[in-house]
C-alpha positions, 0 to 999 in steps of 0.5 A: 579068089574063087575059082569057077567051081567055087562060084558054082557051088556058091550059086548052087547053094544060094539057090537051094537056100532060096527053095528052102525059104520058099517051101519052109518059111514063106512069112507072107504066105505067097505060096498057100495057093498052089497057083501063087507066084513063081519060085524065088519070092525070098531069094533076096534073103538067101545070100544073108542066110547062106553067109550065116550058115557058112560061118557056122551059125546055129539053127537058133542063130538062123531062126533070129536072123529070119525073125529080124528079117520079117520085122525090119524088112517085111514089117511082120511079127516073128512067127513059128515058121522061123524056128522051123525053117531055121532048123530045115536050112541048118540041117540041109547045110550040115547034110551037104557041107561035108 
């Protein structure tokens, strides 16, 4: 059973992943306009990404997951944002998982 501190850390990590997805990934281009939607457009995917990171997934594996989400959930083609965002996510997790 997780402690309150562990739950808080997971929630903090999930929010950070969601923010990185918004800032680095944005496959639908919703943040291209500074007056775009409020942050959190891709929050629904943050737990899946975080789970993979916590299980030791590489940047390449995260890029594959993001591409899969784009194709299956958004009906978009994979794009260069997948690899760029995946690397940012993997780097962030390595820096913050110490």
